[in-house]
Each structure stands twice: as structure tokens, then as C-alpha cells.
C-alpha positions in Angstrom: -10.8 -4.6 23.4 -8.4 -7.0 21.7 -4.7 -6.6 22.5 -2.5 -5.7 19.6 -0.2 -8.6 18.6 3.5 -7.8 18.5 4.6 -8.5 14.9 7.9 -10.0 16.2 5.9 -12.9 17.7 4.8 -14.1 14.2 6.7 -16.8 12.4 6.6 -16.9 8.6 6.7 -19.8 6.2 9.0 -18.9 3.3 8.5 -20.9 0.2 11.2 -21.0 -2.5 10.5 -20.1 -6.1 12.3 -23.2 -7.3 10.6 -25.9 -5.1 12.6 -28.7 -6.7 15.9 -27.2 -5.4 14.9 -25.9 -1.9 12.3 -26.7 0.7 10.0 -24.3 2.7 11.4 -23.0 6.0 9.8 -21.2 8.9 11.6 -18.1 10.1 11.2 -15.3 12.7 10.3 -11.8 11.8 13.8 -10.6 12.7 15.2 -12.9 10.0 13.2 -11.2 7.2 14.3 -8.0 5.4 14.0 -6.4 2.0 16.4 -4.6 -0.2 16.5 -0.8 0.0 14.7 1.1 -2.8 12.6 -2.0 -3.7 9.5 0.2 -3.3 9.5 3.4 -5.3 7.1 5.9 -6.8 7.6 4.5 -10.2 6.9 0.9 -9.1 3.7 2.1 -7.3 2.6 3.8 -10.5 3.2 0.7 -12.5 1.4 -1.5 -9.9 -1.7 0.9 -10.0 -1.6 0.9 -13.8 -1.5 -2.9 -14.1 -3.9 -3.9 -11.3 -6.3 -1.0 -10.7 -8.8 1.2 -12.6 -11.0 4.1 -11.7 -14.7 3.6 -11.2 -16.9 6.6 -10.4 -14.0 8.4 -8.7 -12.8 5.4 -6.7 -9.8 3.3 -7.6 -10.7 -0.4 -7.7 -8.9 -3.6 -8.4 -9.3 -4.9 -11.9 -11.3 -8.1 -12.4 -8.4 -9.8 -14.0 -6.2 -9.2 -10.9 -9.0 -10.4 -8.6 -9.3 -13.6 -10.5 -5.6 -14.2 -10.9 -4.8 -13.8 -7.2 -8.1 -15.2 -5.8 -8.8 -12.0 -4.0 -12.6 -12.6 -4.0 -12.0 -15.5 -1.6 -10.1 -13.3 0.9 -11.2 -10.6 3.3 -9.5 -7.8 5.2 -8.8 -10.0 8.3 -7.0 -12.5 6.1 -4.3 -9.9 5.4 -4.5 -8.0 8.6 -5.3 -10.2 11.7 -5.9 -7.3 14.2 -9.0 -5.3 14.4 -9.8 -3.1 11.4 -8.7 0.5 11.7 -11.1 3.3 12.6 -10.5 6.4 10.5 -11.3 9.8 11.9 -13.2 12.0 9.6 -11.4 15.2 8.7 -13.2 17.8 6.6 -11.7 18.7 3.3 -9.6 21.9 3.2 -11.1 24.8 1.2 -7.7 25.7 -0.2 -6.5 23.1 -2.7 -3.2 23.1 -4.5 -0.5 25.8 -4.3 -1.4 29.3 -3.2 -1.3 31.8 -6.0 2.0 33.7 -6.6 2.0 37.1 -5.2 2.4 40.0 -7.6 5.6 41.9 -7.3 5.3 45.2 -5.4 8.3 46.9 -7.0 7.5 49.8 -9.3 8.9 50.0 -12.8 9.9 53.5 -13.9 9.6 54.6 -17.5 
């Protein structure tokens, strides 16, 4: 079995948005960070709305997003260099949602 690669061994090439002002640099994983609260539920909902659509009960990437980001040319190992995950099957629970509210046992006198 292939050994898992420590993410801190990777080096990342950071390219500036304004290429005429700055040049690309290579940094270590410890030099990268992100602002807190950059990822939120609202941002996830917006991302799904803009780039995904349901097809037969499955959420799939929109064709426009596939073309725009050249996703058809990539595969899973391009984004995740380690072995693909193996998911364990877990049967669906029979109870879905919240349990029903229990009726009050107190008696009302007339």
C-alpha cells in the first residue's frame, strides 16, 4: 500500500492576481493560511447554486462551470494525489427527521 504523504512536505507555487506588479513565489505549507470565516454556510449555498444542479437525485456540476474551469481535462488524482478514499457502506436509518412531539400527559379539569 502506498504511504500517505505528509501535506507539510508539499511546496506551493503562489501566483499573484496582478502579474505585472508581482512574480510567482514558491512557499511551504506552513506559510499558507486563510482568513477565519472565509467559508460559511451561505457561501456554500451560493457556490452550489452557481455551479451545481440536480440530475435524477444527484447533484452534478453545471456544464458551464465544467467548460469555464476545464474540469473535463482533470481527474480525481489531479486534485488529490493520494489513493482514492474507500467509503464504508452504512445502511440508511429507518427514522428520518425529528422524532414526533410527545403528547402532554397532564389532565385538564373542567
